[in-house]
C-alpha positions in Angstrom: 185.8 140.0 63.9 187.0 137.7 67.0 185.4 134.0 66.6 182.9 133.1 69.4 183.4 130.0 71.2 180.8 127.7 72.7 180.4 127.5 76.4 179.6 124.3 78.4 178.5 124.9 81.5 178.9 122.4 84.5 175.4 123.7 86.1 173.7 121.7 83.1 174.5 118.6 84.9 172.9 119.2 88.1 169.7 117.7 87.4 171.0 113.8 86.5 174.5 114.4 88.3 172.8 115.0 92.2 170.5 111.9 91.4 173.5 109.6 90.3 175.9 110.4 92.8 173.1 110.0 95.6 171.9 106.7 94.0 175.7 105.4 93.8 176.4 106.4 97.4 173.6 104.8 98.8 173.7 101.9 97.1 177.0 101.6 97.9 176.4 102.3 101.8 173.3 100.6 102.6 174.3 97.3 100.4 177.9 97.1 102.2 176.3 98.2 105.7 173.4 95.6 105.6 176.0 92.7 104.1 178.3 93.7 107.6 175.4 93.8 109.8 174.4 90.4 108.8 178.1 89.1 108.9 178.5 90.2 112.3 175.6 88.7 113.4 176.8 85.3 112.5 175.5 84.9 109.4 176.8 82.1 106.5 177.8 83.4 103.0 174.1 82.3 101.9 172.1 84.4 104.3 175.1 87.4 103.1 174.3 87.0 99.9 170.7 86.9 99.6 170.5 89.6 102.3 172.4 91.6 99.7 170.5 90.9 96.5 167.5 91.9 98.7 168.5 94.8 99.4 170.2 95.5 96.0 166.8 95.0 94.4 164.4 96.8 97.4 166.9 99.8 97.6 166.9 100.6 93.7 163.0 100.3 93.6 162.8 102.2 96.6 165.1 105.2 95.0 163.4 105.3 92.0 160.0 105.7 93.8 161.1 108.5 96.3 162.8 110.4 93.5 160.2 110.0 91.1 157.6 111.2 93.9 160.0 114.1 95.4 160.7 115.8 91.8 157.2 115.4 90.8 156.2 117.5 93.5 158.7 119.5 92.4 157.5 119.8 88.8 153.9 120.4 89.9 154.7 123.6 92.3 157.0 124.7 89.1 153.7 124.0 86.5 151.6 125.9 89.2 153.5 128.9 89.4 153.5 129.0 85.7 150.1 128.8 85.2 149.5 131.6 87.9 152.1 134.1 86.0 150.4 133.1 82.8 147.0 134.1 84.0 148.5 137.4 85.5 150.2 138.3 82.4 146.8 138.0 80.6 145.1 139.7 83.0 147.5 142.6 84.5 150.3 142.4 81.8 151.3 146.2 82.3 152.1 145.1 86.4 153.8 142.5 84.9 156.0 144.3 82.9 156.9 146.9 85.7 157.6 143.7 87.5 159.9 142.3 85.5 161.6 145.8 84.9 162.1 146.2 88.3 163.7 143.4 89.0 166.4 144.1 86.3 166.0 147.5 87.4 167.2 146.0 91.0 170.3 144.4 89.5 171.6 147.4 88.4 170.3 148.1 84.8 168.9 151.8 84.5 165.3 152.0 84.9 164.3 153.0 81.7 166.6 151.0 80.1 165.1 148.3 82.4 162.1 148.9 81.0 162.9 148.5 77.5 164.8 145.3 77.9 161.4 144.0 79.9 159.4 145.2 77.2 161.4 143.0 74.1 162.0 140.1 76.5 158.3 140.0 77.0 157.2 140.7 73.1 159.5 137.9 72.2 158.8 134.6 75.4 157.0 136.4 78.2 156.2 133.4 80.2 160.1 132.3 79.8 161.4 136.1 80.7 159.1 135.6 84.2 159.8 132.5 84.3 163.6 132.7 84.5 163.7 136.1 86.3 160.9 136.0 88.7 160.5 132.7 89.6 164.1 130.7 88.6 162.9 128.2 86.6 165.3 127.6 83.6 165.9 124.8 81.3 168.8 123.6 83.0 167.2 123.4 86.5 163.9 122.4 85.3 162.4 119.0 87.3 162.4 115.6 85.5 160.9 113.0 87.7 161.2 109.9 85.4 165.0 111.1 84.1 165.7 111.1 88.5 164.2 108.1 89.0 165.4 105.8 86.6 169.4 108.1 87.2 168.6 106.8 90.6 167.3 102.9 90.3 170.2 102.5 87.3 173.1 103.7 89.7 171.6 102.5 93.1 172.0 99.0 91.5 175.3 99.6 90.1 176.8 101.0 93.5 174.9 97.4 95.6 176.3 95.8 93.2 179.9 96.3 94.2 180.1 95.1 97.5 177.8 92.3 96.8 180.4 91.1 94.3 183.0 91.7 96.9 180.9 89.5 99.2 180.5 86.8 96.6 184.7 86.8 96.0 186.1 86.8 98.9 186.8 84.1 101.3 183.7 84.3 104.3 186.4 84.3 106.9 187.4 87.7 105.9 184.2 88.7 104.4 183.6 91.6 106.3 187.1 93.5 106.3 187.0 93.2 102.3 183.8 94.6 101.9 184.5 97.4 104.6 187.6 98.1 102.9 186.4 97.9 99.2 183.6 99.9 99.9 185.3 102.9 101.6 187.5 102.7 97.9 184.7 102.5 96.1 183.4 105.3 98.2 186.2 107.5 98.1 186.3 107.1 94.2 182.7 108.2 93.8 183.3 111.2 95.7 186.2 112.0 93.8 184.4 110.9 90.4 181.3 113.3 91.3 183.6 116.4 92.1 185.3 116.7 89.0 182.3 115.7 86.9 180.8 119.0 89.0 183.6 120.9 88.8 184.2 120.8 92.4 187.0 119.7 94.7 187.6 115.7 94.6 189.4 115.4 98.0 186.8 117.3 100.3 184.1 115.3 98.4 185.9 111.7 98.6 186.6 112.3 102.5 183.1 113.8 103.0 181.8 110.5 101.4 184.2 108.0 103.0 183.3 109.3 106.8 179.8 108.8 106.4 180.6 105.6 104.8 182.3 104.5 107.4 180.0 105.5 110.4 177.0 103.8 108.4 179.0 100.5 108.0 180.6 101.2 112.0 177.2 101.2 113.5 175.2 98.7 111.5 178.2 96.2 112.2 177.3 97.0 115.7 174.1 96.6 115.7 174.9 92.7 114.1 177.3 92.1 116.8 174.5 93.2 119.6 172.0 90.4 118.1 173.9 88.1 116.8 175.4 87.6 120.4 171.8 88.0 122.3 170.2 85.5 119.8 
C-alpha cells in the first residue's frame, strides 16, 4: 500500500502574507518618501527624524485600523451569507440538495453521482458543503480581522524602521541618497521574499515593488524641493 504524504499548500498563507507584504512595503515606501520630502525641503536631521517617527506611528495605526475595518466588512458579509444559507437549508432542504448536486454536475460529475455526493456531504456537514462549493468560503480564505490588523501594524512598523534607521545613522549631507538607495534595496528584497514565500516569481515581484517605490519617493522629494524653495 503506498504511503500517503502530507501536502502543504502555499495558498494557506494568503491571509497573513497579503497583510504582511502590504504592511512592510507601505512602511518602507511611505516613511522613506516622508524622510526624502522633509530633507528635500531643507529640513535638518531633527525635523527629518521627528517626521519619520511620526510617520511610523501614524502609519502603523492607520494600517491596523484600515485592515481591521476592511477585513471585518468581509467577515460580516461572509457571516450574513452563511446565515442566509442556514435558513435556506432549514426551509428548503431539497432545493439546496439539487442546487449542490447541480454544482458538481456542472464540474463534470455524472448527475446521479453528483446527487449522491451532495447527499453524503450534506448529511455530514450541510453548511460546510454549501459554504465551500456554493459560496466559495473556505477555512484557508476565511476573513480574520484581528490577524490582519496586527500583521499589518507590526510589519508596517518594521518596514518603516529601516529607512528611519538609515536616516539616523548616515551623515546628514548624504542622507537623501542613502535613504533612497537603501529603501530601494529593502523593497527589492521584500518583493523577492514575499514572492518566494508565496511560490511566485521573485524577480518580477522585486521589479514591481521597486518601480512603484522609486516613483513614490521621487514624487515626494520633488514636492519637498518645490515647497522648500517657495518657503
